[in-house]
N, C-alpha and C positions, 0 to 999 in steps of 0.2 A: 227547508233546512233540517240538517242532521240533527236528531234530538240527542242532548246529553252526551257530546263527545267526552272521552276520558282524556284527562290532562296527565300525562307522565311526567312526573317531576324527577329531573335528574340535575343535581346541583342547583344552580340559580336559573336553569332554562327550563321552559315548559314546552315538549314537543306535543303537537296534535296527533296522538297516535290513533285517534278514533275509539270505537268500542273493542279494541283488542283484549285479548286474554292471554295470560301466560300458558305456555303448552310445551310439548316436546319439539325438539328439532329448531332449526334457524329461523322458522316463519311462526309470527304470531297471527292469530285469525280472530276476526270479529266482523259482525253486521248490524247495520241499522238503517231503517228507511230504505231497504233494498240495495244499500251499498255495502260492498265487501271491503274491508280494510286488511290489507296485509303488510305487516311490520318486520323487517328483517333484523334478526338479533343474532348473529353468528358468533358462537364461542365466547368466552371471558374476556378477550381483549377488548380494548377501547374502540377498535374500528372493525367494521365489516370487510371481509374478504369474500370472493366468490368462489365456491368449491364445490366438488360434485354433489355434496349434501344439499346445497342450496339450489343447484339446478333439480336434482330429484324432488325435493320438497316442493319446489315451484310446479313442478309437473303434476304432483298429486292434487294441488290446489286447482291448476287449470283443468285438470280432468273433471273436478267437481263443478267448476264453473261452466264447463261445456255441457254438462247435464242440466245444470239449471242457472241460466244466465242472470245475474243481478241487473239492477239498472245501471252501475258502474262499478268499477275496481279502482281502488287507491292502494298504491304501493309506495312505501317510504321505509327508512331506517328507524329502528328503536334505540340506537346509539347515538349519545350526544355529540359524538366527535364528527360525524358525518353520514353520507349515505353509504358508500362503499369504495374502498381504495384500489379495487381491481382484484385479479384473480389470485387465488392463493398459490404462491409461487413455490411454497414448500413441495407441492404435488407435481411440479413440472418434470422432474426427473423421471418419477414413476410413470407420468403421463407419456414421456417419449418412449420409454421402454414397453409400455402396454398397449400401443397404438394409439397415438394421438388424434390421428384423422377420424377414427371412429368415435372417440369421445367427444371430439368437436361437433361431428354431425348430430349426435345425440343433444348436445346444447343448443345447436342451431333450430333443431326441431322444437325443443321446448320453447324458446323465443318466438320462432315463427307461429306457434299455437297462441302464444300470449298476444302477439300482434294481430291474429285472426280473429280473436274474440269479437263477437257482434257488439257488445256493450262498450261504452267508453272507457278506456283504461288511463289512468292518471298517475303520474310519477311525481312525488313530492321530494326534491332534493335539497336538503341543508348540508353545509359542509362540502366536502369533496365527492364528485362522482367521477372515478377514474376507471379507464380500462374496461374491464368486464362489467363493472358498476355503472360506467356511462353507457355501455351496449344493453344493459338491462333497461335503462332508462330510455333509451332510443326505440326499443320494443314497444313501448307504450304510445298512445295516441297523443297525448299531451304531458307536458312537463312543467311543474311549478317549481320556481326557484325561490328558496328563502335567502333574504338578504344574506350575502357572504357566501353563497354557494359558488362552486366552481365545477368545470367540466374539463376532461382531457383524456387523451389517449398517450400515456408515457411508454408505451410497449417498445419503442425505438430504443429506449435506455436499457431494454433486456435484449436487444439484438432481434426483436420480434415486430410485427404489426398487429392491429386489432384481428382477433380470432373468433369472435362471436357475432358477427354481423356488422360491424362497425365500418367495414371498408365499403359497404354499398348503402347502409341505413342513414349515415351521415350525409354523404353526397347526394342523396335523395332528398334530405330535409333542408339543406342550406346550400349556399353557393358551392358547386363542387370544388373549385379551386381552393376556397377557404377551407372547406373540409379537408382536402388533401394537405394543406399547409398544416393544420393541427395535427393529423396524424404523422406527417413527416418530420416535424419539429419536436413533437411531444410537448408543446406548450399547453398552458391552460387558459381557458376562457372564463374568466371571472364573471360575476353576476351581470354587470352592465354589458359586457361585450358579449355574454352568451344570449341576451335579451336582443341586441343589436343583430347577431348573426342569425337568430331564429332558432337557436336551440332551446331557449327557455320561452314559453308561451305566456307566462305569467311571472312577475317578480314581486314578492310580497314579504311582509313581516310574519314571524312565526304565529302570532296571535289572529292573524287574518287567513290563514291556511284554509279553515273549513269554510269560510265565505268564498275563497278562490275555487274551491271544489264545487261549491253549489253553482257559481257563476258558469264554470265549464260545462256542469251537467245541464244548465238551463240554456246553452247555447249562446251566452253573452260574451263569449271571448272569440275574438277574430284573429287571423293571422294571415300574413302575406302570401300570396301564390308564388310559385318559383318564378324567378325573374327571367329575363332575356338570356343573361349569361348561362344560367342553369340549363335553360332550354338549348343553347348552342351547343353544350358540352355533350348532348346526346348524339352529335355528328362526329364521326371518326377523325376527320381532317382537324377540327378544332381540338378534340382531345390530344391528338398527336402533336399540334402545335405546343398546347399548354405542357404536355409531358416533357418535350424536349427542354423547355426553359426550366421545369423542375429538376430535371436530370442535372443540368449544368449548375443550378444553385445547390443541389444536394450534394453533389460530387464535391464541391469546394469544401464542405463542411464534414461530409461522412463518405469518404471515398469507398466505392463499392467492394473493392477487394477487403476492405477492414469491416465495413458496415452493409452487409447486402440486404438487410430488411426493407429499409426506405426505397431502395432500387427495384425490389421485387413488388412493392406497392404500387409504383408508378408504372411497372410494365402490366400488372393486373388491370389497373384503372385503364390505360390507354387501350388494353385490347378489349376488356370486358364492361367498360363504364357504362354501356347502354344496355347491358343483359344481366339483370339481377342474379337470375340462376347460375349462369356461368360465372360470375364475380363470386358468388357464394361457395361453388366448387373450387375455384382457384384460391380462394382465401385459405379453405380447410387444408388443401394440399400444401400450400406455401407455408402456412404456419407451423404445420408438422414438421416440414423438412427444416425449417429455420430453427426448430426447437432442438434439433439434433446438431446443429452447428457449433463449431469451436467459439465463435464469436458470442453466440447466445449464452452458452455454458459458462464463458468467462464473465459476461456482464451479468449473469444470475448470480455468480459467485461474488461480484462486487456488491450487489445488493444484500447478500447475506454477510459480507464484511461490515457493511454499514450497520446492519442489524446487530451484529456482535458488538460493535463500538457503542451502540446505544445502549445495549445490556450493560456495559461496563459503566455506564453513566448513571445506573440506577442507584436509589438510595436517597437519603435525607442530606441535604447540604448544609441545613442550618444557617444559611446565608440570606438575610433579608435586605440588608444595607450594604452596598458597595461603594467604597471610596477609590476613584480614580484619580492618580497624580499624573499630570502631563495632559494637556488639552491639544496636543498635535494631532496630525492625521491619524495615528493609531489609537491614541487615548481617547480622542473624540468619538471615534467610531465604536471602540469597546463600551464607552459609557453610553452612547445612543442605543446599541444593540441590547445591552443589559437592561435598560429603561424599558425598551419596547418588550422585552420578554418578561415584564412584570416586577422587576426589583427596583427597589429605590435606590437612586444613584446620586453621589455628589461628586463634582467634578472640579478638582483644583489646578491652578496654574499660577505662575507668578505674575503673568500678564493678563490683562483683560481681554485683548483682542483675540487670542486664540480661544477663550471661552465663548465669546460671541460667534466666532466661525464654527465652534463645535455645535451650538445650537442650530445654526443654519445647516450645517451638515446633517444633523439628527433629523430636521424637517424632510431633507433630500432622501434619507433612508426610509423614512416612514411613506413618503410618495412612491418610491421604487418598490416597496413591498406591499404597495396597494392597501394600505391602512386607511381606514374612513377618518373623516375629520375628528370624530369623536375619540377614536383610537390613538390618533395622532396628538390630539389634547391632552389625553391621560398619559401617554409616554413622556411628552415634554413636560408634564406636571411631575412626574416621577424623576426627572434628570435636572438636577439643580446646580447651577454655577456656584462654586465655593471657593472663592479666591483667598479666603482666610483659612480653609481647612478646618471648619467647624465640624464636618461630617467625620473627621478621623475618630474621633472618641466614640462615635455611635456605630461605626462600620463593623461588620462581622468579617468583611474581606477588603484589604487595601490593594489594588493594582497599581504598581509602579510602571508607568510606561513613558519614561522620559529618554532622551538621547542615550546612545550607547558609550557613555564615559563613567568609568568606574569612580572617579572621584565625586561626580555629581551624584550618582546613587548612593555612595556613602554619606554625603552630606544629607541627603534625604532620610536615609534609614536613621542617621544620628538624630534628626529633627522628630523622627516619630517616636523615639524612646520616651516612656512615661505618658504618652498620649493614647495608645492603643488599649482598647478594652480586654479584659481578660479573655483569653481564647481565641482572640481574633487572628486571622491569618494574614500574613504579608506575602504577595506573590509578585514576582518581577516578569514583565513581558520581553526580558532580554532574549535576542535571538542568536548571540555569539559569545556572551561572557559566561565564564564558569560560576555558577552558583557557590561552588566551594570557596571561591575567593570572595563574592560578595557577602556570603554570610558572615564574615568577620565583622560586618558593621551593625548587625541587626540585634535587636535585644534578646530574641528567643529564636535560635536557629531551628529548633523542632517544628515552629510555626511558620517557617519560611520556605517557599517552594517557588518554581517557575510555572507561569501560565503564558505560553508563547503562542499568540495568536498570528493568524496570517492576514496579509493585506491584499484586498479590502475586507474587513472583518464581517461585513454585512453580506458578503458573497462566499467567503472561504469557510468551509465546513470544519476543518480540523483545528484542534488546539493541543499542541504538546503540553502535557501535565509532567513538569520536572521535578525529580527528587534529588537531593543530595544525602550524603551518608548520614545526617542527622535528622532530616525530615520525618516526622511522626507518620505512621501508617494512616492514622485517622485523618490526617491533614490531606493526603493524597486522595483518599475515598471522598472526602467532602469536596475537593476541588474537582474531581471526575463527576461527582453529581451535580455540582454547579455548572459544568459544562452542558450536562443534560438538560438543565433547568432552562438555560438559555439557548436551548437548540443546537447545540455544537456537539462534536463527535471528538471524545478525548483519546488520546493514545498516550500511556504512560510510558516516560523515558527517564534513564538515568543521566545524571550529570557528566555527560561527556563532551567533547569538543564538537560544537555544531549541533548537539543533541541528535536527531535522527535525519530530520528533512533537510537542513542545510548541511549537513556532513555529506549526504547523498546528493544534494543539488549541485554545490559548488564545484565539484570535480568536472561535471557535465559543463556548466558554464564556463569555467575556466579552460577547459579544452577547447571549447567554440573561440574563445579568446586567442588561444594559442594558434589554431587554425587561421584565424584572420591575420595574424602576424606573419603567418607563413604564406600568406598570399591567397587564401581561399576566400572567395567573395561571400559576404554575410548572407546574401539571399540563396546562395548554393547551401550554405550550412543549415539555414533555417528550413529549406525545403526538404532536405534530407530528413530532418527530424520530425517534420510534419508527416511526410510519407511513411516514416515508421510507425506513427500514430500520436505523436504529441500534439496537444491542443495548439501550441504555438512554438516556434523554434527558439533555441537558447540565447540567440542574441536579441531577438524581440523580447523575450522574457527577462532578460538581464536590464534592458531599457525599462520594462514595466516594473520591475521590482525597485529600480534605482540604481545607477552604475556606482554612486557614492556607497550605498548600502552593500552592494556586491563587493567593492573594493575592501571596505571595512571588515566584512565577515571573512574574506579571503585571507586578509592580513593576520586575522585573529585566529584563524585555523592553520595557517602556515606553519607555525612553529610547534603545534600541538600535535600533529598527526605522526602516526609511525613511519608513513612513508609520504613523500612529498605529492602534492597536486601539480598541475602545470603551473609553470612561473607565471607570476601576475603580469598581464599583457601591458606593454608600453603603451598601446593604443587605449586601454583602459584608464590608464593613469593619465593620460593627456586629456581625454574626454572630462574626467572628473576634475582636472585642474582647471579646464576652461569654463566649468559649470554647466556642460552639456551632460547632465545627470540622467536623461531619459524622459520617459513620458511625462513626468511632472514638470520638467523643463520645457517640454515641447520639442527637444532635440537630445538625441543620444547617439547611438549608432544609426539609428532611423530618425527621419524627419516625422514628428507626430502631429504636425499641425493640420494635416489633412486627414487625421484619425488613424486607426491601428494598420499597420503594414500587413499585406498579404502576399508573401513572396511565393513564387511557383517558377523556379528557376529550371534550367535544363540541367540535369545531372550527367549528361553523357561524358563530360570532361571532368567530373568531380573525382578525387581520389577514391580509389576502390576500398579503402578502409574508412572512409568518412564516417558511416553510420556507426559502425562499431566503436571508432575513436571517441563518439560522442555518448553512446548509451552504455557501453561496458564499463567505463569508470564510475558510472552511477551505481551499476549492479555490484561492482566491486566493493564500493563504500557501503552497500546495503549488506553484503556478506560480512564484512568487517563487524557493522553495528550488531549482526545476529550472533557473531562468535563472541563479541565483548558483552552480550547480555544488555546493550542498550535498550532493547525492547524484548518482549516476553517471547515473541515467536515470529515465524516468517509471515503469518497472516496479518499481524500487526503492521508490519513493514510494508505489506502491499496495501492495506487500507489507508495508511498514512501518506504514502506516495501517490496514490490516486487521489485522494480527497484534498491533498494541499498542493500538489504539482500537476495533476491532470494525467499523470503516466498512463499512456495508452491503455484506456479501461478494457478495450476488447481483448488485450492481451492478459488480463487478469492481475496485473501488477508486476513489478519487477522480479520478485521471487518466482511468482508462477511462470513467467516468461523463461526465467534461467532453467527452471526444471524442465520446461517443455523443449527448449532448446538443446539442453544437456549441460550438466555442470563440467564434466570432462571437455567437451567441445569449447565451452567459453574460456575454462583455465588455460587450454591450450593456444586459444586466439589470443589471450592477453599475453601470455608469454611471447607469442609472435610479435604482437604490437610493442610490447617492452623492448624487445631486441632492435625493433626499427626506430622508436620514438623516445624511449626513455624509461627509467626505472618507476616512475609515477604509476605505470601500467602494469606492474608487476602483480600477478594474481595473489589476491589474500590467501592465507593458509586455510581459511574457512572453507573454501571451495571444496577442499578434499573431503569434508564431512557434510557436504549438502546432499 
């Protein structure tokens, strides 16, 4: 047994860091009983990233280990948040400019030397080991996963594939097809799955880490040899057959012309899957080339847009207790998500059945988010059904999430008067009503604002934080911080018709409805949007949002805009009247009884201006919002539209796309479309200043 391991106390958790000592650089070092412990502690942030300094520091330690090999080497993180979340993306632009292939080769050399050490190398992973962090773990002989650990390669989300040996080390460790699936999808293998796949050799609790190290060192841990399927993939024909299926499935979700990285990965594996050295060379060259692609540059920009929005949510929210009014689909998920993230929540409704359904829904959210039984229990304990509204008097924040009926909201606001505690904030989840009108019914307009969540709350990252003319600045800051506390991305918007997202989205949806009225098939419309890069077409999206909601928002916007949208479709009105309101009803424009539609129509006979008629009205609305200062800048628009609507991330957002295509060209195209199809397509005057 290792003598006297040092326990590092960070918060309420103890990490088995071994006999490490604080020192210079990102690596902490210590030795006991012939075992060398290296703990990664890069920078002052909460998480580790893998940068050049980490690689160079590891190289120095490996050089010492090569000269005087210990009985074993243990590598882990000294940060409470996890092992390492991937490469330091801030250096990618410099890396592309300074010779990425050469820098990657150096990183490969260091990890190859770690892998080649004669003594056992053991990586202990708590939290996330992602990207380059996962590749560091793969270069070790053994991996111990602390309960809650996760492993993954999210590089595809940056327009890349693994670049430090993951493309050949993971397929050599586990079933190659499952390894490729992890890399192609960017999905994460949590603790149980990681053990089942063979990524983790041991799964244990933190207090048993030292014992697990001893068991590995003593040869008491066994692992399965590669199976028949893994051996079969050593043959060219088997890999080619598997690669064809991968290309088919990948192309449906990530077309090669938009997302080249997964397709390059498949090519490499098919050609070099039986030759590690060739795969390593191909990985280096491909990664360096992809790093300089427009797709990767834009997807990296999306990453930084997310980081900037997270920065906007920093601060103290002063919100411990949240009371949600309305236990419908939105209110129930808002309550569940807020409780999962650690807030005390009371949930009120005039009926008991919605409260019961909300608790059931909360359990489903916990399961989908891979919460343990204990974490689920704790979250449900924090979420209390409150039909009598006792939580109102104690709440720091009250979120109203009832149907979009002004008289109903006014009645609720009147009922809150005299019951809210001093300094509490009242926020409406309205998506279409003006706060300027709603504030007339509240006791203190300065503490009234909008918190517009998107459905489903547990999956959609964005929240619009809406201010009206009298909202106090401190309230907006606290609400933005609250969004950060519950893991959401806030975008601050002013009280304008449709705010930002619905203002931009509705012209897109309504133009699709008008195209259907003109006789264009819905599959053709949706296919055109998907091929542009949208995650789903506008017709399917309208079904998913709810056709009744789309109709209500369109009617709310119709009279408030400077220029009209497309006329509200007769087909839309008929569907809503019949009760065919979309996915939630099982039937809308599409039949959802067999699952989500996947249109892939022939566009040879589609109107020549189909894609522009869909996309440019959305861009036009974004430019209007920028001109009217609905948001602070173009970056906020891009982030909001990507994280709320999925706007073609590889294009970097609507404003990025507009600048890349050219403001003058788009303005002229809108003028042309307005001449053919109507005034609604007239370019906003803001294009002249873009």
